[in-house]
Every structure is written in structure tokens, then in C-alpha cells.
N, C-alpha and C positions, 0 to 999 in steps of 0.2 A: 352659526355657520358650521357646516359639516367639517369635521376634522379630517376626513379622507382627502380633501383637496389641498391641505396645507403642504404636503411634500411637493406639489406641483406649482405652488405660488412663486417660489424662488426662481426656478428656470423660466417660467413664463414672464416674470418681471424682468429678468435679465435679457431675454430675447426682445421684449418690447423696448427696453431702454437702448439696447444695441441698435435696433432698427431706427429709432428716433435720432440717435446720434449720427448714424450713417446718412440718413436723409438730410440732416442739417449740414453736415460736412459737404455732401454732394451739392446741395442748393447753394452754398456759399462758394463753391468752386475751390475750396482749400485742399490742395493735394496733401497726401499723407507725408508728414515730415518736411513740410515746406520750410526752406531756409533762405537766408539772404544770398543773392548771387555772388559767386566767387569773383573777387576783384581782378584776378589775373585773367579769368575767362572773359570778363567784361572788357578788359583792355584789349585782349586778342580780338574780340568781336568788333570793337571800335576800329582797330587797325585794319581788319579785313574789310570793313565797310568803306574806309577811306581808300584802300587799295582798289576795291571794285569800282568806286566812283572815278578814280583816275583812269582805270582801264576803259570804262564807258566813254570818257571824254576822248581818249586816244582813238577808240574805234570810230566815234563820230567824226573826228578830224580826218582820219584816213578815208572814211566814206565820202566826205566832202571833196578831198583831193581826187579820189577816183571819179566822182561825178564830174569834176571839171576836166580832168585829163582823158577819161575814157567814157564818154556818154553812152548810156545803155548797157553798162557792164552788169547791172543788176538783172536785167532781163536775160542776158546771155548765160548768167551763172545760176539762175533760178532752177531748182530741181523739184 
């Protein structure tokens, strides 16, 4: 083997290894520095989801009341 290529072997090997590792990480979908979700954040998200569900139920109930009391209100208020 020609000794003039030895200085280039280390950088070329490093670039190839870095490329392979990057492709494997990307293929696995593993984000850099992935950690376990924060328990407080998870609790806040759960609470927000429950609140959103209650609000949707209230809106549905109000729409039912309006449908009974004021037929056609949706058509008049459509924009």
C-alpha cells in the first residue's frame, strides 16, 4: 500500500463512520438526546386533555339547546 494515503485514512474513516451513525439514528427516528417525558408535563397534558373534553361536552350541550329553542340558528350565523 502506498504510504502517501495513510494521512487521509483517519479523516476518511471518521467521515464514513459519522455518516453511518447518522443514517442509523435517522432511520430509527431516535432524536438526539431523547429522554423520558417529564412527569409534571405529562400530568399537565392529561389535565388539559380532560379540560378540553369537558369543554367539548358543554359546547355540544349548548348547541343541542340552541337547536331546540332557536331552529335554524346555525344557518343565520354561518359566515
